[in-house]
N, C-alpha and C positions, 0 to 999 in steps of 0.2 A: 504494500500500500504506500502511496506517495507520502512524503514527510508532511505531517500536520493534519492528515485526514484520518480520523478515528471514528469509524462507523456510526455507532449509536449517538455519540456526543455530537458529531457533525450533523447527523440527522435531526437531533433535538433542536440544535441551533437553527437549522434551516426551516424546521417546522415553525419555530417562533417567528422567524422572519416572514414566513409565508402568511401567518396569521396577521402580522402587522401590515403586510402588503395588501391583503384582502380588505382590511379596515381602511387603508389609504385609498384604495380603488373605490370603495363605497363613498368615502368622503369627497373625492374628486367628482364622482358622478352626481353628487348632490349640488355641485356648482361651487365656483370660487366667488367668495363674497367681495373681496377687495385685495389690494396688494399685500397687506399683512397676512391675510389668510393664504394667499398664494405662496408667500415666503415660508410660512409654517409648513405647508404641504411639501414644498420642495426640500426643506430641512429634514422632514420625516423620510422622504424618499432617499436622501443621501445617507441617513442613519441606517435605513434598511439595507441599502447597498453595502455599507460597511459591515453590517452584521453577516450578510451572506459571504462576503470575502473572508471575514474572520473565521467562519466555519471551516474554511479550507486552509487557512494560514496560521491560525493561533489556537493550537490544541489545548492550551492551558488557560483559556479565557474562563473567568469566573462564571458560575451558573447564572442564568438570567440575561445574558447578553454580552455584547462586545465591549472591551475595555477602552476602545478608542473612539467612542461616540462623542459627539459634541455636547457641551453642557447646554442646558435649556437656555434659549435665547441667543445662542451663538450660532451664526450661520456657518455651515460647512460646505465647502465647494471642492473637496479633495478628489472626487471621483468623476 
């Protein structure tokens, strides 16, 4: 198995990211209210992307998510 990918742990992290993505898709389908709302949705998309990458690259991430997610209110444009 490639470095960093550990079956059930990666699967659990991907499952959490999938749940977050489903929620994001639902929120977007309800419509974007304003620029602030758009920015918040985009930030969540970036955080989800980071969580997906972390499932493959960071085998020792603490349970519940990715350690390199942005703090609330901080815009992340790294991906």
